[in-house]
MDTraj code that builds the backbone (N, CA, C; nanometers):
import mdtraj as md
import numpy as np

residues = "MET LEU ILE TYR ILE HIS GLY PHE ASN SER SER PRO GLY SER TYR LYS ALA THR LEU LEU LYS SER TYR ALA ASP LYS ILE ASN ILE PRO ASP LYS ILE GLU VAL PRO THR LEU SER PHE ASP PRO ALA THR ALA MET LYS GLN LEU LEU SER SER VAL HIS ARG TYR GLN ARG GLY HIS ALA ILE ARG PRO LEU CYS PHE ILE GLY SER SER LEU GLY GLY TYR TYR ALA THR TRP LEU ALA GLU LYS PHE ASP SER ARG VAL VAL LEU ILE ASN PRO VAL VAL LYS PRO GLN ALA LEU PHE ALA ASN TYR LEU GLY LYS HIS LYS ASN PHE HIS THR GLY GLU GLU PHE ILE LEU GLY GLN GLU HIS LEU GLN HIS PHE SER GLU TYR GLU VAL GLY GLU ILE THR ARG PRO GLU ARG TYR LEU LEU MET LEU GLN THR GLY ASP ASP VAL LEU ASP TYR ASN LEU ALA LEU GLU LYS TYR ALA ALA VAL PRO SER ILE VAL GLU GLU GLY GLY GLY HIS GLU PHE TYR GLY PHE ASP ARG HIS MET ASP THR VAL LEU ALA PHE CYS GLY ILE ASN CYS LEU LYS GLU TYR SER".split()
xyz = np.array([
    [0.5657, 2.2472, -0.8408],
    [0.5283, 2.1151, -0.7467],
    [0.5144, 2.1672, -0.5876],
    [0.4071, 2.1787, -0.5584],
    [0.3784, 2.1827, -0.3704],
    [0.3134, 2.0644, -0.2945],
    [0.4022, 2.0821, -0.1837],
    [0.3583, 1.9119, -0.0968],
    [0.2627, 2.0333, 0.0527],
    [0.2012, 1.9475, 0.0337],
    [0.1098, 2.0048, 0.1534],
    [0.1063, 1.9034, 0.2534],
    [0.1754, 1.9728, 0.3944],
    [0.1771, 1.8813, 0.5123],
    [0.0495, 1.8948, 0.5985],
    [0.0015, 1.8244, 0.6634],
    [-0.1209, 1.8402, 0.7363],
    [-0.0627, 1.8477, 0.8956],
    [-0.1527, 1.8723, 0.9961],
    [-0.1243, 1.8924, 1.1376],
    [-0.1206, 1.7653, 1.1415],
    [-0.0574, 1.7407, 1.3316],
    [-0.1276, 1.6359, 1.3776],
    [-0.2546, 1.5885, 1.3767],
    [-0.2576, 1.4509, 1.3338],
    [-0.3703, 1.3614, 1.3973],
    [-0.4739, 1.4266, 1.3114],
    [-0.4165, 1.4583, 1.2028],
    [-0.5091, 1.5113, 1.0470],
    [-0.5164, 1.4008, 0.9574],
    [-0.5127, 1.4560, 0.8011],
    [-0.5385, 1.3838, 0.6990],
    [-0.5080, 1.4640, 0.5675],
    [-0.5358, 1.4028, 0.5018],
    [-0.5165, 1.3987, 0.3372],
    [-0.6259, 1.4717, 0.3426],
    [-0.7608, 1.4351, 0.4151],
    [-0.8931, 1.4900, 0.3253],
    [-0.9595, 1.6089, 0.4961],
    [-0.8147, 1.6754, 0.5539],
    [-0.8876, 1.7749, 0.5926],
    [-0.9127, 1.8811, 0.5499],
    [-0.9515, 2.0062, 0.6086],
    [-1.0752, 2.1229, 0.5398],
    [-0.9803, 2.1822, 0.4512],
    [-0.8269, 2.2115, 0.4636],
    [-0.7483, 2.2643, 0.3969],
    [-0.6858, 2.2080, 0.2561],
    [-0.6493, 2.0595, 0.2768],
    [-0.6111, 2.0272, 0.2166],
    [-0.7256, 1.9531, 0.0733],
    [-0.8385, 1.9078, 0.1524],
    [-0.9284, 1.8903, 0.0690],
    [-0.9473, 2.0550, -0.0304],
    [-0.9559, 2.1335, -0.0235],
    [-0.9742, 2.2584, -0.0448],
    [-0.8843, 2.2867, -0.1758],
    [-0.7508, 2.2326, -0.1455],
    [-0.6395, 2.2980, -0.2516],
    [-0.6538, 2.1958, -0.3344],
    [-0.6787, 2.0469, -0.3132],
    [-0.6775, 1.9403, -0.3986],
    [-0.8261, 1.9914, -0.4768],
    [-0.9380, 2.0026, -0.4058],
    [-1.0922, 2.0243, -0.5336],
    [-1.0125, 2.1878, -0.6460],
    [-0.9623, 2.2597, -0.5743],
    [-0.9474, 2.4019, -0.6602],
    [-0.8182, 2.3414, -0.7650],
    [-0.7154, 2.2868, -0.7101],
    [-0.5927, 2.2118, -0.8217],
    [-0.6668, 2.1614, -0.9702],
    [-0.7862, 2.0800, -0.8738],
    [-0.8830, 1.9630, -1.0024],
    [-0.9130, 2.1094, -1.1074],
    [-1.0212, 2.2217, -1.0164],
    [-1.1004, 2.3009, -1.0685],
    [-0.9638, 2.3552, -1.2155],
    [-0.8337, 2.3733, -1.1453],
    [-0.7837, 2.4749, -1.2363],
    [-0.6886, 2.3993, -1.3501],
    [-0.7410, 2.2461, -1.3027],
    [-0.6219, 2.1857, -1.4061],
    [-0.5008, 2.1749, -1.3719],
    [-0.4756, 2.1600, -1.2342],
    [-0.3224, 2.1386, -1.2214],
    [-0.3064, 2.0393, -1.0950],
    [-0.3760, 1.9204, -1.1071],
    [-0.3953, 1.8193, -0.9649],
    [-0.2928, 1.7097, -1.0090],
    [-0.1814, 1.7715, -1.1024],
    [-0.0529, 1.6596, -1.0559],
    [0.0380, 1.7444, -0.9850],
    [0.0130, 1.8889, -0.9814],
    [0.1086, 1.9693, -0.8896],
    [0.0857, 2.0074, -0.7799],
    [-0.0237, 1.9050, -0.6398],
    [-0.0003, 1.9175, -0.5479],
    [-0.0323, 1.7783, -0.5128],
    [0.0594, 1.7503, -0.4039],
    [0.0884, 1.6094, -0.3566],
    [0.0758, 1.6442, -0.1816],
    [-0.0362, 1.5884, -0.0901],
    [-0.0995, 1.5436, -0.0029],
    [-0.0992, 1.4352, 0.0275],
    [0.0488, 1.4032, 0.1170],
    [0.0789, 1.2272, 0.2023],
    [0.0555, 1.2510, 0.3113],
    [-0.0385, 1.0987, 0.3538],
    [-0.0829, 1.0720, 0.4909],
    [0.0498, 1.0580, 0.5494],
    [0.0803, 1.1255, 0.6530],
    [0.1297, 1.1561, 0.7717],
    [0.1397, 1.0828, 0.9000],
    [0.2381, 1.0387, 0.9521],
    [0.2223, 0.9201, 1.0803],
    [0.2031, 1.0002, 1.2162],
    [0.1582, 0.9738, 1.3046],
    [0.2017, 1.0227, 1.4158],
    [0.3141, 1.0728, 1.4738],
    [0.4004, 1.0068, 1.4319],
    [0.5246, 0.9827, 1.5042],
    [0.6238, 1.0416, 1.3964],
    [0.6778, 1.1455, 1.4778],
    [0.7764, 1.2655, 1.4207],
    [0.8941, 1.2108, 1.3147],
    [0.9675, 1.1209, 1.3629],
    [1.0415, 1.0834, 1.2953],
    [1.0273, 0.9881, 1.1541],
    [0.9035, 0.8927, 1.1905],
    [0.8302, 0.8107, 1.1026],
    [0.7461, 0.9538, 0.9995],
    [0.6892, 1.0608, 1.0049],
    [0.6368, 1.1431, 0.9415],
    [0.7342, 1.2377, 0.8517],
    [0.8782, 1.2070, 0.8870],
    [0.9743, 1.3158, 0.8109],
    [1.0309, 1.2101, 0.7074],
    [1.0721, 1.0635, 0.7656],
    [1.0487, 1.0089, 0.6579],
    [0.9570, 0.9974, 0.5496],
    [0.8940, 1.0156, 0.5426],
    [0.7164, 0.9805, 0.4955],
    [0.7740, 1.1103, 0.3808],
    [0.7740, 1.2568, 0.4860],
    [0.7927, 1.3618, 0.3538],
    [0.9532, 1.3758, 0.2402],
    [1.0283, 1.3367, 0.3422],
    [1.1663, 1.3106, 0.2179],
    [1.1199, 1.2393, 0.1614],
    [1.1030, 1.0878, 0.1457],
    [1.0576, 1.0252, 0.0520],
    [0.9871, 1.0979, -0.0626],
    [0.8846, 1.1582, -0.0190],
    [0.7742, 1.2173, -0.1451],
    [0.8831, 1.3655, -0.1681],
    [0.9723, 1.4386, -0.0983],
    [1.0694, 1.4996, -0.1963],
    [1.1653, 1.4499, -0.2983],
    [1.2283, 1.3418, -0.2279],
    [1.3167, 1.3049, -0.3126],
    [1.2473, 1.2061, -0.4128],
    [1.1339, 1.1181, -0.4386],
    [1.0895, 1.0820, -0.5482],
    [1.0348, 1.1664, -0.6622],
    [0.9517, 1.2713, -0.5964],
    [0.9777, 1.4956, -0.6955],
    [1.1198, 1.4675, -0.7689],
    [1.2111, 1.4863, -0.6672],
    [1.3492, 1.5362, -0.7547],
    [1.3998, 1.4745, -0.8675],
    [1.4086, 1.2873, -0.8019],
    [1.4311, 1.2102, -0.9402],
    [1.3919, 1.3069, -1.0617],
    [1.2339, 1.2692, -1.0996],
    [1.1935, 1.3070, -1.1797],
    [1.1819, 1.4663, -1.2406],
    [1.1554, 1.5631, -1.1500],
    [1.2003, 1.6888, -1.1795],
    [1.2813, 1.7987, -1.1153],
    [1.4224, 1.7414, -1.1302],
    [1.5261, 1.8395, -1.0600],
    [1.5281, 1.9600, -1.0841],
    [1.5213, 2.0163, -1.1814],
    [1.5092, 2.1666, -1.1821],
    [1.3969, 2.2259, -1.1356],
    [1.2825, 2.1489, -1.1419],
    [1.1457, 2.2404, -1.1068],
    [1.1649, 2.2691, -0.9429],
    [1.0971, 2.4059, -0.9450],
    [1.1153, 2.4363, -0.7935],
    [1.0465, 2.3794, -0.6628],
    [1.0333, 2.3570, -0.5681],
    [0.9489, 2.2968, -0.5021],
    [0.8862, 2.3714, -0.3898],
    [0.7376, 2.3220, -0.3539],
    [0.6883, 2.4825, -0.2430],
    [0.6435, 2.3943, -0.0811],
    [0.6702, 2.4147, -0.0218],
    [0.5942, 2.3387, 0.0653],
    [0.4420, 2.4070, 0.1677],
    [0.3600, 2.3914, 0.1953],
    [0.2453, 2.4285, 0.2744],
    [0.2389, 2.3535, 0.4003],
    [0.2683, 2.4011, 0.5202],
    [0.2465, 2.3644, 0.6510],
    [0.1380, 2.4039, 0.7154],
    [0.0414, 2.2817, 0.7770],
    [-0.0288, 2.3699, 0.8559],
    [-0.0652, 2.3198, 1.0117],
    [-0.0126, 2.4116, 1.1360],
    [-0.0042, 2.3957, 1.2392],
    [0.1507, 2.2711, 1.2758],
    [0.1045, 2.1366, 1.2777],
    [0.2302, 2.0509, 1.3178],
    [0.3678, 2.0768, 1.1652],
    [0.2129, 2.0549, 1.0772],
    [0.2906, 2.0815, 0.9163],
    [0.3849, 2.1865, 0.8929],
    [0.3133, 2.3087, 0.9431],
    [0.4164, 2.4076, 0.9466],
    [0.5505, 2.4217, 0.9919],
    [0.5819, 2.3240, 1.1118],
    [0.6879, 2.2815, 1.2330],
    [0.7713, 2.2075, 1.1057],
    [0.7703, 2.1167, 1.0649],
    [0.7740, 2.0553, 0.9597],
    [0.8464, 2.1055, 0.8084],
    [0.7567, 2.1689, 0.7860],
    [0.8172, 2.2570, 0.6380],
    [0.8970, 2.3078, 0.7021],
    [0.8740, 2.4104, 0.7693],
    [0.9826, 2.5088, 0.8158],
    [1.1371, 2.4702, 0.7998],
    [1.1864, 2.3072, 0.8643],
    [1.2619, 2.2442, 0.8484],
    [1.3087, 2.1987, 0.7177],
    [1.1937, 2.1558, 0.6675],
    [1.2000, 2.1062, 0.5220],
    [1.2570, 2.2515, 0.3851],
    [1.2234, 2.3517, 0.4300],
    [1.2093, 2.4763, 0.3560],
    [1.3567, 2.5150, 0.3972],
    [1.4536, 2.4846, 0.4950],
    [1.5413, 2.5508, 0.5531],
    [1.6843, 2.4374, 0.4513],
    [1.6193, 2.3065, 0.4568],
    [1.7298, 2.1986, 0.4335],
    [1.7172, 2.1771, 0.2344],
    [1.6161, 2.2427, 0.1982],
    [1.5908, 2.2233, 0.0539],
    [1.5701, 2.3692, -0.0123],
    [1.5899, 2.4447, 0.0755],
    [1.6232, 2.5969, 0.0083],
    [1.4599, 2.6541, -0.1018],
    [1.3726, 2.6205, -0.0550],
    [1.2648, 2.5939, -0.0858],
    [1.1713, 2.7276, -0.0153],
    [1.0567, 2.7402, -0.1171],
    [0.9528, 2.8500, -0.0610],
    [0.8642, 2.7437, 0.0065],
    [0.7787, 2.8231, 0.1490],
    [0.6932, 2.7829, 0.2082],
    [0.5582, 2.8679, 0.2739],
    [0.4820, 2.8289, 0.2538],
    [0.3570, 2.8852, 0.3421],
    [0.3195, 2.8235, 0.5064],
    [0.3060, 2.9151, 0.6050],
    [0.2487, 2.8477, 0.7012],
    [0.1474, 2.9041, 0.7456],
    [0.0961, 2.8070, 0.7866],
    [-0.0683, 2.8488, 0.8165],
    [-0.0917, 2.7944, 0.9728],
    [-0.1103, 2.9003, 1.0433],
    [-0.1206, 2.8814, 1.2155],
    [-0.0046, 2.7723, 1.2432],
    [0.1133, 2.7729, 1.2412],
    [0.2008, 2.7007, 1.2515],
    [0.2056, 2.6986, 1.3859],
    [0.2785, 2.5258, 1.4582],
    [0.3336, 2.5192, 1.5595],
    [0.4571, 2.5560, 1.5626],
    [0.5203, 2.6308, 1.6742],
    [0.6361, 2.6623, 1.7195],
    [0.7152, 2.5856, 1.8048],
    [0.6105, 2.5658, 1.9066],
    [0.7008, 2.4824, 2.0114],
    [0.6387, 2.3189, 2.0624],
    [0.6324, 2.2548, 1.9731],
    [0.5529, 2.1313, 1.9218],
    [0.5810, 2.0303, 2.1055],
    [0.7201, 2.0282, 2.1528],
    [0.7687, 1.9728, 2.2943],
    [0.6887, 2.0192, 2.3557],
    [0.6331, 2.1609, 2.3728],
    [0.5689, 2.2140, 2.5326],
    [0.4260, 2.1875, 2.4824],
    [0.4021, 2.2307, 2.3970],
    [0.2554, 2.2191, 2.2844],
    [0.1714, 2.0396, 2.3509],
    [0.2617, 1.9027, 2.2724],
    [0.2134, 1.8221, 2.2706],
    [0.2255, 1.7135, 2.4212],
    [0.3174, 1.8088, 2.4990],
    [0.3299, 1.7340, 2.6144],
    [0.1553, 1.7044, 2.6932],
    [0.0999, 1.8003, 2.6778],
    [-0.0330, 1.8035, 2.7074],
    [-0.1023, 1.7258, 2.6586],
    [-0.1179, 1.6058, 2.5491],
    [-0.1283, 1.5511, 2.4936],
    [-0.1027, 1.4036, 2.4720],
    [-0.0136, 1.3390, 2.5798],
    [0.0336, 1.2058, 2.5906],
    [-0.0880, 1.1556, 2.5877],
    [-0.0757, 0.9871, 2.5395],
    [-0.1488, 0.9260, 2.5797],
    [-0.2674, 0.8743, 2.4490],
    [-0.3396, 0.8149, 2.4160],
    [-0.3793, 0.7527, 2.3611],
    [-0.4726, 0.8601, 2.2952],
    [-0.5245, 0.8399, 2.1244],
    [-0.5985, 0.9312, 2.0010],
    [-0.6308, 0.8124, 1.9343],
    [-0.7423, 0.8639, 1.8473],
    [-0.7984, 0.8019, 1.7823],
    [-0.8282, 0.8890, 1.6168],
    [-0.7698, 0.8814, 1.5074],
    [-0.7776, 0.9992, 1.4523],
    [-0.8880, 0.9561, 1.3613],
    [-1.0138, 1.0397, 1.3514],
    [-1.1088, 1.0680, 1.2808],
    [-1.0907, 1.0292, 1.1425],
    [-1.0244, 1.0953, 1.1129],
    [-1.0422, 1.0674, 0.9448],
    [-0.9709, 0.9828, 0.9298],
    [-0.8955, 0.8976, 0.9614],
    [-0.8532, 0.7434, 0.8598],
    [-0.8756, 0.6103, 0.9691],
    [-0.9135, 0.6887, 1.1260],
    [-0.9644, 0.5944, 1.2143],
    [-0.8053, 0.5081, 1.3015],
    [-0.7376, 0.5277, 1.2593],
    [-0.6270, 0.4770, 1.3403],
    [-0.6336, 0.5393, 1.5019],
    [-0.6063, 0.4105, 1.5864],
    [-0.5766, 0.4852, 1.7225],
    [-0.4135, 0.4614, 1.7551],
    [-0.3548, 0.5453, 1.8389],
    [-0.2606, 0.5123, 1.8400],
    [-0.2089, 0.6360, 1.9996],
    [-0.0398, 0.5718, 2.0346],
    [-0.0356, 0.6137, 2.1895],
    [0.0915, 0.7556, 2.1610],
    [0.0304, 0.8401, 2.2372],
    [0.1853, 0.9392, 2.2267],
    [0.2482, 0.9695, 2.3281],
    [0.3615, 0.9031, 2.2998],
    [0.4450, 0.8803, 2.4348],
    [0.5879, 0.9834, 2.4235],
    [0.6228, 0.9412, 2.5295],
    [0.7731, 1.0685, 2.5878],
    [0.8654, 1.0491, 2.5022],
    [0.8524, 0.9682, 2.4418],
    [0.9482, 0.9071, 2.3435],
    [0.9354, 0.9711, 2.2083],
    [0.8255, 1.0279, 2.1687],
    [0.7560, 1.0836, 2.0041],
    [0.8416, 1.2148, 2.0677],
    [0.7829, 1.3307, 2.1449],
    [0.7992, 1.4332, 2.1624],
    [1.0106, 1.4958, 2.1222],
    [1.0639, 1.3791, 2.2187],
    [1.1975, 1.4294, 2.1885],
    [1.2410, 1.4148, 2.0675],
    [1.1768, 1.3112, 2.0028],
    [1.2172, 1.3437, 1.8359],
    [1.1755, 1.4845, 1.7697],
    [1.0922, 1.5520, 1.8252],
    [1.0636, 1.7178, 1.7634],
    [1.1891, 1.7853, 1.7568],
    [1.3002, 1.7693, 1.8553],
    [1.4170, 1.8645, 1.8706],
    [1.4912, 1.8500, 1.7383],
    [1.5095, 1.7177, 1.6747],
    [1.5717, 1.6834, 1.5508],
    [1.5558, 1.8061, 1.4570],
    [1.4064, 1.8881, 1.4428],
    [1.3721, 1.9244, 1.2959],
    [1.3143, 2.0935, 1.3824],
    [1.3553, 2.1204, 1.4643],
    [1.3677, 2.2643, 1.5255],
    [1.4845, 2.3550, 1.4289],
    [1.4104, 2.4343, 1.3914],
    [1.5140, 2.5311, 1.3113],
    [1.5528, 2.7090, 1.4111],
    [1.6722, 2.7192, 1.4604],
    [1.7085, 2.8034, 1.5250],
    [1.6635, 2.9140, 1.4501],
    [1.7348, 3.0078, 1.3200],
    [1.7296, 3.1054, 1.2517],
    [1.7044, 3.0832, 1.1244],
    [1.5940, 3.1718, 1.0908],
    [1.5518, 3.1482, 0.9530],
    [1.5887, 3.2455, 0.8470],
    [1.6715, 3.1607, 0.7717],
    [1.7457, 3.2295, 0.6273],
    [1.6463, 3.2612, 0.5298],
    [1.6824, 3.3653, 0.4523],
    [1.6167, 3.4476, 0.3461],
    [1.4462, 3.3738, 0.3567],
    [1.4210, 3.4999, 0.4583],
    [1.2640, 3.4992, 0.5136],
    [1.1375, 3.5572, 0.3996],
    [1.2135, 3.6247, 0.2658],
    [1.1312, 3.5809, 0.1575],
    [1.1077, 3.5192, 0.0722],
    [1.1371, 3.3913, 0.1353],
    [1.1082, 3.2285, 0.0832],
    [0.9582, 3.2165, 0.1545],
    [0.9245, 3.2663, 0.2477],
    [0.8317, 3.2740, 0.3876],
    [0.7101, 3.3388, 0.3295],
    [0.5842, 3.2717, 0.3689],
    [0.4777, 3.3751, 0.3741],
    [0.4114, 3.2652, 0.5145],
    [0.4040, 3.4029, 0.6607],
    [0.3391, 3.3550, 0.7062],
    [0.1512, 3.3903, 0.7180],
    [0.0967, 3.2542, 0.7676],
    [-0.0260, 3.3151, 0.7820],
    [-0.1004, 3.2659, 0.9446],
    [-0.1666, 3.3767, 0.9432],
    [-0.2025, 3.3802, 1.1074],
    [-0.3551, 3.4134, 1.0943],
    [-0.4625, 3.3316, 1.2177],
    [-0.5382, 3.4361, 1.2555],
    [-0.5407, 3.4077, 1.3963],
    [-0.5927, 3.5320, 1.4594],
    [-0.6015, 3.5728, 1.5865],
    [-0.6934, 3.4967, 1.6939],
    [-0.7620, 3.4369, 1.6365],
    [-0.8565, 3.3602, 1.7387],
    [-0.8487, 3.2141, 1.6578],
    [-0.7215, 3.1648, 1.6628],
    [-0.6891, 3.0393, 1.7157],
    [-0.7193, 2.9694, 1.8017],
    [-0.7400, 2.9156, 1.8244],
    [-0.8255, 2.8313, 1.9682],
    [-0.6952, 2.7167, 2.0730],
    [-0.6416, 2.6651, 1.9896],
    [-0.5214, 2.5731, 1.9708],
    [-0.4028, 2.6355, 2.0170],
    [-0.3550, 2.7246, 1.9055],
    [-0.2072, 2.7862, 1.9445],
    [-0.2180, 2.9418, 1.9554],
    [-0.1260, 2.9873, 2.0460],
    [-0.0933, 3.1237, 2.0837],
    [-0.0369, 3.1756, 1.9318],
    [-0.0927, 3.2635, 1.8311],
    [-0.0113, 3.2921, 1.7242],
    [0.0569, 3.4092, 1.7436],
    [0.1038, 3.4329, 1.8503],
    [0.2107, 3.5614, 1.9246],
    [0.3501, 3.4584, 1.9160],
    [0.3396, 3.3539, 1.9635],
    [0.4772, 3.2619, 1.9652],
    [0.4869, 3.2755, 1.8252],
    [0.4176, 3.2298, 1.6620],
    [0.4552, 3.2529, 1.5735],
    [0.5139, 3.4063, 1.4946],
    [0.4328, 3.4976, 1.5256],
    [0.4691, 3.6204, 1.5045],
    [0.6569, 3.6463, 1.5311],
    [0.6437, 3.6081, 1.6614],
    [0.7810, 3.6192, 1.7173],
    [0.8691, 3.5364, 1.6396],
    [0.8136, 3.4029, 1.6308],
    [0.9312, 3.3205, 1.5659],
    [1.0021, 3.3937, 1.4468],
    [0.8892, 3.4034, 1.3522],
    [0.9023, 3.4551, 1.1714],
    [0.8344, 3.6075, 1.1853],
    [0.9343, 3.6841, 1.2573],
    [0.9269, 3.8249, 1.2744],
    [0.9281, 3.8761, 1.1459],
    [1.0482, 3.8307, 1.0482],
    [1.0793, 3.8860, 0.9566],
    [1.0760, 3.8367, 0.8308],
    [0.9359, 3.7618, 0.8520],
    [0.8692, 3.6892, 0.7283],
    [0.8062, 3.7615, 0.6740],
    [0.6854, 3.7788, 0.5320],
    [0.5841, 3.8252, 0.5244],
    [0.4938, 3.7804, 0.5463],
    [0.3416, 3.8266, 0.6288],
    [0.3124, 3.7703, 0.6864],
    [0.1287, 3.8291, 0.6514],
    [0.0603, 3.7382, 0.6690],
    [-0.0769, 3.7786, 0.6404],
    [-0.1626, 3.7099, 0.7879],
    [-0.2281, 3.8556, 0.8457],
    [-0.2655, 3.8344, 0.9633],
    [-0.3948, 3.8456, 1.0166],
    [-0.4924, 3.8147, 1.0239],
    [-0.5886, 3.8324, 1.0334],
    [-0.6914, 3.7964, 1.1800],
    [-0.7846, 3.9426, 1.2643],
    [-0.8386, 3.8890, 1.3458],
    [-0.9292, 3.7896, 1.3381],
    [-0.9688, 3.7366, 1.4634],
    [-1.0399, 3.6690, 1.4718],
    [-1.0669, 3.5187, 1.4070],
    [-1.1005, 3.4315, 1.3387],
    [-1.0842, 3.3209, 1.2579],
    [-1.0626, 3.1884, 1.3786],
    [-1.0140, 3.1007, 1.3146],
    [-0.9464, 2.9915, 1.4205],
    [-0.8540, 2.9020, 1.3827],
    [-0.8129, 2.7910, 1.4509],
    [-0.7271, 2.7085, 1.4015],
    [-0.6924, 2.6594, 1.2789],
    [-0.8126, 2.6633, 1.2235],
    [-0.8527, 2.6038, 1.1314],
    [-0.8156, 2.6931, 0.9651],
    [-0.8233, 2.8117, 0.9629],
    [-0.7823, 2.9385, 0.9216],
    [-0.9185, 2.9206, 0.8433],
    [-1.0253, 2.9626, 0.9168],
    [-1.1354, 2.9932, 0.8081],
    [-1.0957, 3.0718, 0.7326],
    [-1.1807, 3.0882, 0.5897],
    [-1.1850, 3.1037, 0.4940],
    [-1.0766, 3.1033, 0.4078],
    [-1.0057, 2.9947, 0.4230],
    [-0.8449, 2.9769, 0.3765],
    [-0.8982, 2.9810, 0.2273],
    [-1.0107, 2.9288, 0.1439],
    [-1.0361, 2.9522, 0.0150],
    [-0.9827, 3.0924, -0.0240],
    [-1.0299, 3.1806, 0.0646],
    [-0.9906, 3.3005, -0.0215],
    [-0.8946, 3.3388, -0.0524],
    [-0.7796, 3.2801, -0.0016],
    [-0.6314, 3.2863, -0.0575],
    [-0.5760, 3.2032, -0.0961],
    [-0.6572, 3.1261, -0.2063],
    [-0.6238, 3.0409, -0.2592],
    [-0.5173, 3.0844, -0.3895],
    [-0.5577, 3.1926, -0.4824],
    [-0.4456, 3.2239, -0.5748],
    [-0.3498, 3.2863, -0.5384],
    [-0.3599, 3.3363, -0.4203],
    [-0.2379, 3.4084, -0.3481],
    [-0.1015, 3.3336, -0.3452],
    [-0.1753, 3.2172, -0.2085],
    [-0.0638, 3.0920, -0.1594],
    [0.0193, 2.9785, -0.3193],
    [-0.1316, 2.9861, -0.4753],
    [-0.0505, 2.9394, -0.5174],
    [0.0575, 3.0339, -0.6358],
    [-0.0069, 3.1162, -0.6362],
    [0.1262, 3.2067, -0.6740],
    [0.2416, 3.1930, -0.6367],
    [0.2440, 3.2480, -0.5076],
    [0.3668, 3.2814, -0.4228],
    [0.4773, 3.1079, -0.3993],
    [0.4046, 3.0234, -0.4450],
    [0.4609, 2.8768, -0.4535],
    [0.4907, 2.8386, -0.6317],
    [0.4325, 2.9906, -0.7094],
    [0.4712, 2.9792, -0.8171],
    [0.4032, 2.8490, -0.9000],
    [0.2846, 2.8552, -0.8819],
    [0.1784, 2.7470, -0.9664],
    [0.0927, 2.8530, -1.0397],
    [0.1043, 2.8376, -1.1375],
    [-0.0175, 2.8766, -1.1973],
    [-0.0956, 3.0373, -1.1517],
    [0.0078, 3.1045, -1.1489],
    [0.0354, 3.2415, -1.0621],
    [-0.0982, 3.3311, -1.1449],
    [-0.1892, 3.3354, -1.0721],
    [-0.2988, 3.3740, -1.1204],
    [-0.3313, 3.5449, -1.0572],
    [-0.2047, 3.5366, -0.9478],
    [-0.2496, 3.6583, -0.8935],
    [-0.0700, 3.6790, -0.7916],
    [-0.0331, 3.7988, -0.8234],
    [0.0814, 3.8204, -0.7206],
    [0.1011, 3.8675, -0.6406],
    [0.2279, 3.7760, -0.5706],
    [0.1736, 3.8492, -0.4047],
    [0.2415, 3.9134, -0.3715],
    [0.2052, 4.0196, -0.2874],
    [0.2831, 4.1579, -0.2448],
    [0.2703, 4.2030, -0.1227],
])
top = md.Topology()
chain = top.add_chain()
for i, resn in enumerate(residues, 1):
    res = top.add_residue(resn, chain, resSeq=i)
    for name in ("N", "CA", "C"):
        top.add_atom(name, md.element.get_by_symbol(name[0]), res)
traj = md.Trajectory(xyz[None], top)
């Protein structure tokens, strides 16, 4: 089972989430992928994610869980992976959300959902609660970066996850263009429908 964690001001209708769900349908595993809708507020978003995890654990206590986190979702996914000793795929992850989102304070509209909200200083303070200092068991991680990310400095992720197996592509963008090319690798890494061994 994997949980895909979308980024800030995104939704289950995002590019990568849609690709994952479509691919899961294509290979007949739609029940093995969950894409929760998350609040912009970090504390609320984490409660929603923990609810998804606990709901899954109640029904599948011994089956492995994998997280896929994109952008801010990668920051959340890192904390969850450490908490639950799970595998995790990070796609152009945010490393320092307090500094990043200090530039985005104010009113926003989610164009996927139509929700309007105000990002305030109080929200930034919650990010520190989910900061992971040291990555344990880096073999549980797969880092995916594109150097053409127009939102984040990919070097921050390279430094943070220096010991982690990684796929680094020249060019691209924050969405991680061509994500569909890596679908089999991502699912195999997560232990789902192992069509291709990760090496």
